[in-house]
N, C-alpha and C positions, 0 to 999 in steps of 0.2 A: 504493500499500500504506500510506504514512504517514497519508494522509488517512482511510483506512478504520479504521486503529487509533484515530485521534483521535476519530472518530465514535463507535465503540464505547465508548471511555472516557468521553465526555460523556453517553452514554446511561445509564451505570451510577452517575453522580454522585448524582442524586436518591435512589437506593436507599441509598447511603451515608449520606445525611442522614437518611432515614427511620429507618435502623437506629439512628443515634446518638440521634435523638429518642425512640425507643421504648424505649431502655434504662431499666430500673428504678432508682429512686433511693429511699434509705432515710434516715429520720431516727431514729437510735437504735433501729431495728428496730420502731418504732411505727406507721409508715406506709409501705407497700410501694411500689406503682407510681408512678414519676414524681418521686421526691424523692432528691436527693443527700444524702450525709452532709456536713452543713454545720458539723461541729464541727472539721474539720481545714483546713489550707491557710492561705494569707494572708488579709488583710482583703478584698483584691479578690475572691479566689475565694469567700470567705464571702459577700459581698454578691452576687455573681453566683449563688451557690447559692440565697441567699434569694429572688432574683428569680425563678429557675427554680421554686422551691417555690410561690411566690405564683401565678405563672402557672398551675402545675398545679391548685392549689387552686380558681382561678377556673373552670378548665375543669370540674372536678368539680362545681362550684356550678351551672354551666350545665346539667349532665346530671341534676341533682336528686339526687346522692349526698351528702346533707347530714350524715349521720353521719360519712363520711369526711372531709368538710371540717372539722368540729368537732375530730375526732381529730388532724388534721394541724395545725391551728392551735394547739391545746393543745401538741402536740409542739414547735412553734416557741417558744411562751412558756416551756416547761420548759427549753428550750435557751438562754434569756436573750435571745431576739430580741423587742425591745419596739417593733416598728414598728406604727404606727396602722392600716395596712391590714390587720393580722392581725385586730384587733378589729372592723374594718369587715366583713371576710368572715364572722366568727363571728356578728356581728349579722344579716347577710343570711341566713345559714343558719338561724338561729332564726326570723327573720321569714318565710322560705319554709315553715318547719316549723310555723307558726302559734303559736309559743311567743313571745308578744310582751312578756312580762315580761323574758325573758332577751335578747331583741332590743333592748329599751329600754336594758337595763343595759350591754351591750357597745357599742351606738351611743354612749351617753353617755361611755363610756371612750375611744372613738376621738375624739369631739369635744373632750374634755379634753386629749388629746395633740395633736390637729390641728384647730384651731378653724375651718379653711376646708375641712373634709372634707364635700363636697356629698352623698356617698353616705350618710354617717352621719347627717346632718341629715334626709335623705329617709327612712331607715329609722326614725329616732326618731319622725318626724312620722306615719309610718304606725302605729307602735306606740301613739302617743298617741291616734290616731283610733280604733284597735280598743278602746282602754280608755275611750272616750267623752269624752276631754279635748279637745274641738274647739278651744278657745282656744290651747293649747299646740301643738297639731298645726299650726294656722295659722301661728304664730310660726316654727316649725322650717321648714315648707315655704317661707315667704317668705324665710327666711335662705338656703336652699338655692338658690332660684331668683335670688336677689340674687348669690349667688357664681357660678352657672352658669345663665344664663337659657335656655340651650338644652338643658338636661337633660331628656330625654324621660321618664325614670322620675320625676322631681320633678313634672313636668307631670301624669303620670298620677295621682300621689298627690294633687296639688292638685285634680284633677277629683273623685277620691273624696270629698275633704274638702268641696268645694262641693256635691256631691250629698247628703252627709250633713246639710248645713245646710239643705236644702230641706224644707219641711213635707211630710208624707206626703200624697199625693193620694188622696182618697177618691171613689168613684164616687157621684155624686148620683142619688138615685132620682127618676124621672120621676113627675109627678102621675098620668100615665096608667097607671102600674103599680098604683094604688090606687083603690078606689072612695071617692072623697071627697064629703062632703056639699056642696051648692052654696055654702054660707056659709064654707067653709074658706078660700078665697082672701082674703076680706075679713079673716078672723081672722089669717091669716098676715101680711098687710100691717100691721095694727095692731101685732102683736108686733114686727115689725121697727122700726116707728116708735118704739115704747116703748124698745126697746134703743138705738136711735140717740140718742134724747133723754137716756137715762141716761149713755151715753158722753160726750156733750157736757157734761153737768153734772159728770161725775166727772173728766174729764180736761181740761177747759178752763173756765177761770173767764170766764164771759160778760162780766163787767165789767172783769176784770183781766188777760186773757191766759192762756197755758198754765200748767198745774200738773203736779206730778210724780204718782207712782202713790199717795202718800198724801194728795193733795190740797193740797199746799203750793204756793204761788204761785212761779213761775220767772220771774225778771226777766232782761231783756236788760242785762248788766253789761259795761261797758268796764273790764277789770281793770287796764289801763294807766293809768287815771286815779288809782289809788291806789298801784300799784307800778311802779317804773322798772326794767325788766329790763336787766340789765348784760351777762351772758354765760351761755351754757350751760355747766354744770358736770358733767353726767352724763345717761346715758340708759339705760334698761332696758327689759324686756319690757312694763311697764305705762305708761311714759310718759317724758317728758324733764324734767329738773330744771335750773332756772335760778338763778343768783345775782341777787337783785333788791334794791331799796331801797324800804322802806315810807314813802311820802311823808307819811302822817298821823302815824305813831309815830316817824318819824326813826330807823330802825334797818335794818340788813342783815337779809334773810330768805332763805330758800331756797323757791322755788315750784315744785311738781311738777305739771305739766299731764298729766292722764290721757288716753291715746290716745282720740280721738273714736270710733273703730270699736268700742272696748270698751264704750262707753256707749249704743250703739244699742238695746240690750235693757234695758227698765226694771228687770228683775230684777238685772242686773249693776250697773246704776247704783246701786240701792238697797244691794246688797252692798258696794260701794266705801264708801258713806257710812256704812253700819254699822261697817265696819272702821275708818274715821277716827274715828268717835265712841268706839269701843273704845280706840284708841290715845290719844285725848285725855284718857282717865282716867289715864294714866300720867304722873306728875310726879316725875321723879328727876334728880338732877344727871348721872347716867350714861346717860341716855336722851335722845335728841334729841327736843325737845318739838314737838308740833303746835299751831300758834296758832289757825288758823281754816280752814274749808272754804268755798270760794266755788263755788256751783253755778248754772250758767246753762242756757238751753235746749240749747245744743249742746256745752258744755264743763263740766269738773270740775277744779277747782284745790285743791290742799292747800298750805297755807303753814306752813313749818317754821321752827324755830330755825336761824340760820346758824352754823356753826362754822368758825372760822379754823384750818386745819390740813390733814391729809392722811389718806386712809384707810390702814388696815393694808395693803390690797393694793397701794397706790402706794408705800408704804414698802418692801415686799418686792420690788417691781419694781426699786427703786433699790439697796437693800443686800443683797438675796438672802435673808438671815436676820438675826435680832436677837439681841443679847447676852441672856443668860439673866436677869440681874437687870432689865433693862429690860422683858423679856417679862413678868415677874412684876408690875411696875408697871402695864403696859397691861391685863393680864388681871385685875388686882385691880379696876379700874373696870369691865370687861366683866362680871365675875362679880357685881358689886354691882348693875349695871343689870338683868342677866338674872334674878337672884335676886328683885329687886323685881317684875318682870313676872310671875314665876311665883307670887309671893304674891298677885297679883290674878288668878290662874288664866288667864294669857294666855301662850301658847306662840308664840315669835317665828316658827318654821317656815323661816327662810332666813338663819340665822346664818352669815356668812362674812367674810373679810377686807375685801371691799368694802363691808360694812355695819357695819364698825367704824371710827369717825372718831377720829383721835388729834389733839386740840386742840393749838395751839401752847403752852398751859399745861402739857401733859403728861398731862392727864386724857383718858381714852378714853370715848367715848359710843357706845352701840348705836343704830343708826338703821334706818329702812325697815321698819316693821312692816306693810308692805302686804298680805302674806299670812298675817298672824298668825291664830291660832285661839283663841277662847275655850273653854277646857276646863271641862266640868261633869260631874257624876256621870252625867248623862243621855246625854252624847255622847262620853265619854272613849274608849269602845271602838268607836264608830261610824266608818264610813269617810267621809273628807272628800275633796274634789277634790285631786288631786296637784299640789303647788305647792312651789317651792324650786329650789335649784341642785344638780344631780345629784351632783356631786362632794363635797358636803357633807351629803347627806341620808342619814338612817338607812335601813336595809332596810324597816322597817315604814312610814316616811313615803313611800317610793316605792310602797308599796301602798295609800296613802291614810289610814293609821292614825297618828294624832298624839298625842304625850304630851310631858311635861316632859322624859323621858329622851331624846326625839328632839333637843331642844335641847343636852342634854349631849353626845350623840354629835357633833353639829356643832361644839360648843365644843372637843372633843378634836381634831377635824380641824384647826381653826384653830391650836390650840396646837401641834400637830405641825408645821404649815407654818411658823409664825413661828419655830420653833427650828431647823429644817433647810432652809427654803426650798421645800419641795415637799409636796404632799398625799401621804398614805401610798401611795395607788394608783398614783402615777407614779414611786415609787422603785424602782430596780432590785433585784430579789430579792423583791418582793412576790408572793405565791402567789395567783393568781387563783381557783384551785379551792377552796382552804381559807380564803381571805380573811385569811391570816396576814401581818401587817405586819412590816417591818424596824424594830426598836426604834430610837428617834431617837439613843440614846447610841452605836449603832454608826456613826452618820453624823457626829454632833457629840459628841466625847468629853467636852466640858464638861457635857453633860446628865446629871443624876444618875439612878441606877437607879430611884429612887422615881417619877420622871416616866414612865419606861418603863412601869412597872406601872399608873400612873394612866391613861395613854392606852390601853394594851391593854385594860384593864378597861372604860374608858368607850366603847370601839369594839366591845364584845361584840354579836353579832347578836341576842341575847336582851336585851330592855330590862330585865327583871327581875334580870339579873346585872351590869348597869352600875352605877356610881356613881349614886345615886339622887337627890341634891340638888346644886344648884349650891354651896351653902355647904360640903358635904363635898368637892367638887372643889377649891374654893379652899383649904380647910385643908391639904390634902395639898400643893398647889402653894406655899402660903406657907411651909410648914415644910421645904421642900427647899432645898438650897444647891448652887450650881455646883461642879463638880469642877474643882479646881486642876490646870492642866496642868503 
């Protein structure tokens, strides 16, 4: 009899588990089936409830219920849950819904909070691909596969990117499909020979070796004969930067070697050279100067002024935030350099703490104009390739529209981060839906209210409602005084 009762009891245990699993869970009444009320209980219960909620959201994502996924994720954000997986799930839902602008935005938010997030990199790579930005899609998918070489989804997106890079195959018409005159074959051969002869003359100097797309002679140059490379000091999406010594002019320099894979296309090579020439026109004490460009058959090197010091990004990694008076000194130099670039109608497009160098002398210099744009009356409202760092990019820049007010938006994000140690989007209390930020004075009491107003106005979604010039931005900052505690 005892064995019989035990057998019956074990037979009903799975049913108890199923009933517990099927019980509905709710987040403030905004999402019904499968979510617990995660506002009460201890931190352990709260963490467990969050895990249950995320697991249920993933199941909803697999079933294609994307609206429910988005509503559930927003409920978690509204309840002050700032887990990178929430942004990743929202990015996936928008990706599956073919809304690649929002997929890109939330994937970027997830990457900002969790730089090793493979799913977020994969989703953003797919979004870049759908927006026809193959270069950045390739960079993101390479990062994803570097973090997890076994990711099947990342491999699938990589296949899509590789397929997009293949030239479209066109069906060749057979000569038998047409009634051609007998002399046509001879004519066709002659045309091919003429084209081949032109290509040889156009792209190869018969007496002097290969030339570029504009006919300039390219030499095999051993750059190490003039420059002694000391150590790598930085690496970005475009290439690697080295500290080097100029043997001819007896001075330190910074040498940036552009990634070879970015130069396989003649158009891309010429674009880099055009940007280098544009930056070479900028001569200002608060801008890192470019000395020369060295172009070879397989490589492209940019030689810059070397600055002894550290970037604002490194300084914030060490000190978390910076005193208000010192921030004013740093941003005085930044505003002077940026104002000069704008006077030449050049927009930086990638202003961030990593591109602000603080010299040992105390002077700050703006550097890395690698994705800068020349703004004219003809192209001011035209779309450009999306380039920059998502956490510091204005909304219009993320859509390919660039203006001087885009730099002012990035400048305000940098100022916010220098004062409180975080970008506005990672501060607890930031409203993802309305994009309303937490004023810096609520985090750092020494920040005056005038700076709150300056930053909030400069981060307006509408460029026409922002601070319009760098000079106006600096005048407000200059006349503000720290609040005495």
